[in-house]
N, C-alpha and C positions, 0 to 999 in steps of 0.2 A: 579298368571299367569301360572306357570308351571302346576298346577293341571287343570286349564281350558284348556290348550293346550292338555294335555293328554286325557281329556275327549272328545275333538273334534276328536282326532286321533283314539279313540277307539269306536266312535259312531256306526259303522256298526255291532259291536258284541253285542250279548245278552247272558246272563247267562242261562244255561239249567241245571236243576237238574234231568232230566229224565235219566233213566238207561235202557230203553227198547232196545236200540241198543247195549248194552254191552253183551259180551259173558258170563261174570261172574261179579256179584256184590254180594259178599258173606260177610255178617257180621258174623265173626267167634265167636266173643266174645263181650259182652257188660260189661263194668266195671264202677261202680260208685265210684268215689274217693271224699271223703268229710272229714271234720274234725271229729275225733272220740274221742278226748280228753275230759275229763270231767272238767278239771281245766282251767280256764281262768281268771287270776288275772287282776285287773284294770277295764277296761271297756272303754278304749280309742278307738277312731274310727278306728285307724290303726289295733288294735288287732281284733276288731269286723269284719272288712273287710276281715282279713285273715281267720278268723273262718268261715265266712258265704260263702266262695267259695265252690261251688259243681261242679264237673266235671262229665258229662256222656260221658264216653270214649268208643270207639269201635275199635276192630281189624278187619280190612276190607282188602279183596283181590279183585282186579279189573282187568279184562281182557277185552280188547276192540279190535275188528277187525278194520283194517285200511281201507283206509289211514286216519291218523289223524296227526296233526301238533303239535309240542311241542314248546311252548314259553319258551325257555331255560333260559331266564333272570328272568321271573316271576314265572314260574312253571305251567302255564296253559296248558291244553290239549284242542285243537281246532279242530272242524270238521265244514268246511264251515264257517258260521258266528256264529256258536254256540260255546260258551265256556263251555266245559263239567265239571261242578263244581265237580261232584262226582268222576271224574277220578283222581283227586288229593286230596285224602281224608284228608291230614293234613292241607290243606289250610284253611278250615273252622275253625279249631281250632287255628292255629298259625297266620294266616294272614286274618281274616274275612273281612278287608277293602281293600284287595289287588286290585289295579286297573285293569281294563280289558286291553288286549293286544293292541299294536300299529298296527293299520290296514295296514299302509304303510310298516311296517317291515314284516308283513305277506305276502303282495304282492311281495315284493322283494325276500322273501324266496321261494315263489312259482316259480318265474322266474329263480332262481338259487338254485334248491333244493338240500339239503343234505338228501339223502334217505337212510334209514336203514330198515332191515327186522324185526326181532323179538327183541323188545327193553323193557328193564326194566327201569322204570322211577320213581325214588325216589328223588324229587327235593330238599329235605331238608337234612341237615347234613354237609353242606359245612362250614368249618372254625370254627366250634364250637364242642368241644369235647363231650358235652352232646348229641347234636343232631346227631353226627356221631354214637354214641352208640345206642341211643333211636330210631331214625328215620331211619337211614341208615342200620345199622346192624340189628336192630329189624325188619325192613321191609323185609330184605333179609331172615331172619329166617322164617317169615310167609310164604314167597313165596316158600322157599326151601322145606317146608312141603307138597307142592302140585305140584311143578314143578321141572324138572331137569334144574337147572340154567346154566349148561354147554351149553344148547341149545339157550341161550339168551345173548344179548349184554347188559350189565349193564352200562348205561350212568352215568359217574362219573365226578363231578366237578374237574377241574385241581388242585385246592387247596387241595382236598382230595387225589388225586392220588400221589401228591408229598409230602404228609404228612408222615413223618417217622413212626408215631404211626400207621397210617392205613396200611402201608406196613408191619409193624411188625405183626399186627392183621391177615392180609392175610396169612402170613407165619405160623401162629399158628392155621390155620383152614383147615381141609381137604376139606370142602365144598367150601370156598372162594378161595382156591388155584386153583380150577377147573374153576372158573368164568372168563369170558372175561370182565374186567373193561375197558371201552373205554372213553377216554377223549373227551369232546365236547367243542365247542366255545360258551360261553354264549351270544354272540352277534348274533349268527345264530340260526334260528329255524330249527327244524329237522322234517322230514316226515317219519313216520314209518308204516309198513304194519300190525304190530300187537303190542299191548302195554300191558304190565303188570305193575301194581302199587300196593301199599299197604299202609295202614295207621295203626299205632300202638297206643296202649293206652299210653297217654303221662305220662311218669315218673311213671309208675306202676311197681311193683316189678316183675310181671311175664314177662313184656317186657324186662327189663334188664336181667333177668335170661334167657330169650330166646336168646338174643344177646350173653350172656355169653356161652350158650351151643354150639354156633358155633365155639368157640375157643377150640376145642377138643385136641389140642396139647400144651395147657398151661402147663408149668412145675409146680411142687409142689411149694407151697408158701415157700419162703426163711425161713430157720431155724435160721436166725439171731436173736439176743436178741430182746425182745419186746421194743418198744419205749414208750408204754403206753399212753403218752400224746403228741398230735401234734397240731399245729396251722397252718391251711391252709390259707395262706395269699394271698393277691392280692396287688401288689405294682405298677402296671401300669394300665393305661386306666381308665375307669369309674367304679362306684360301689365299690370304695375302701374308706378306712378311711383317713380322713385328719390328724389323729393322729396315723397313723399305727406304727410309731416307739415306741411311748408310750405304745400302746397296746401290741406289740410284746415283749417289755422289761418286762412289768408287767407279761405276761404269762411265759416268759423265767425264771423269778425268782421263778415260781411255778412249774418248771419242764417240761415246754412245749418246744418241738422242733419246730421251724418255718420251714414250708415246702412249696415250690412252685412247683406244678406239671407241669407247662408249660415247655416243652422241655425235660421232662423225658420220657424214654421208657415206654411203657405200662406195661410190667411185673414189672418194678420197682415201678410204681404207685400202682399196685395191691398188691405188697409185703408190701409197706409202710402202706397202709390202713389196711392190715391184722395184722400188728404189733402194731396197735393202739387200745386202749380201749376207750380213751376219746379224742374226736376231737372238737376243736373250729374252726369254719370256717366262713370267709366272704362269703356271697352268691356268688356262681360261679359254672362253669361247672364241676370243679374237684370234687365236692361233689358226683357226680354220681358214683365214684369209690366205694362208700359204697355198691353198688349193687354187688361188687365182694368180699365182706367181707364174709369169710367162717364161722364165728361165730357171726352173726349179733345181737343175743340176748346179747352178751357180750359188745356191743359197744354203746356208748353214743355220741350224736351230739348236740352241741350248735351252732346254726346258727345265724349269725349276719347280719341284713339287714336293709336298710333304710325304713322308714315308707311309702315313696312314691315309693318303688321298691319291694313291697310285691309280692311274688310268692310262692305258697305253694307246688311246685313240690317235694322238698325234705322232706317236712313234710309228704306228702302222701307216698313217697318211704320208708322212715324210719319207719313209722307206720306199713306199710304192711310187712316190714322185721323184725319187732319185736324189733326194736331198741329203746332206751331211747332218746327222742328228746325234745329240747326246742329251741325257737327262741327269740332273743332279737331284738325288733323293735326300731330303733334309730331315731333321728331327720331326716327330709327329706334330700335327696341329693341336693346339690347346682346345679341349672340348668346350670350353666356355667362350673364348674370344674367337675361335675359328682361325687363329693366326699361328704361324710357325716361324722358327728362326732360321735364317739363311746364313750359312758360313761364307761370308763374303770373299775370303781368301781362296776358298775352293772354287768359287765362281770365277774369280779372276785367273786362276791357274788354268781352268778348263778353257776359258776364253782365249788365252794366249796360245794354248795348244791347238785349238780349232782354227785360229787365225793363221798359225804357222802352216797347218796342213790343209787349209782350204783350197788352195790352187791345185788343180789336177786330181782331186779326190772325187769319188763317185758315190757318195751317199752311204758310207758304212755307218752302222748304227752301234752306239756304245751306251751302256748304262754305268754310271759311277754312283755309288752309294756312299753317303756320309750320314749314317744314322747313329746317333749317340743318345 
């Protein structure tokens, strides 16, 4: 019923893929991300699905003369009754089935306009550490290479502005320190006279390195003793193990320190990842910190994911960075709890194999499926 009502409310709008009215629609770089490992044990459907994903990614800069309206809840850019699909480059990749805007909400916004002049619109990055770095900072890096961002108002979700990690990142960047980050109300549309937007290659090494280059005031990596082995855990929410205690204990007995990045300052996260050589991690946003590893060829990652939660973003990232990577695909997540069971003995076996082979290897990628 909700979907039907939304369809009725959005009926006047139509999607437009035209760019003829844009001032700039520049595809800066095209990047093909695919599985490059030669070894694929097993043959289970989960492993095959992981291997067969191929992404054709683009770095894009968009400039549009106004007036245009921004649906700040969904991320759409609207001119009249046209939804300018290519004005929000990441929507096609991250939300291809996103519904069209609410027409009544658009009429209300026209009656009580929130008007801005020069606006940067990067609608993704709110509430997720990975997207904050890849989409938001990565997009600002692309735009900063062409434009003086001090002349633009960067619309920023309230949750990002209040995020201590984001505030820390701004303090570590000469470029970001000069930017006007402006909070907006996601319940109100915004009318702007000129719009800038960008789309970044999803989870590519060069995108993360671009975001990293903005942080020119980063201190040197801590000289604290190396941890060597860490376990990046997830103890709350979904996509975690129903036997997390058993897994953490087994890894602790083999010298792994359990780490949760949530709530830690950015510099501390960067330092921890740089002190680690062998990382075991449940799939989650914190793994993106590997993009800040200063010796990626010396790092190994064993990622643990449910077979119905397969996402190769970190496989592509670590391969491009030259890291040794393996993933253990576990039985599916429970649809109610969002948890899945991790076969601990399979984890320990892979850990031992990776530790034995770590020295002298150059980032070969392997998928091991344990789907039952």
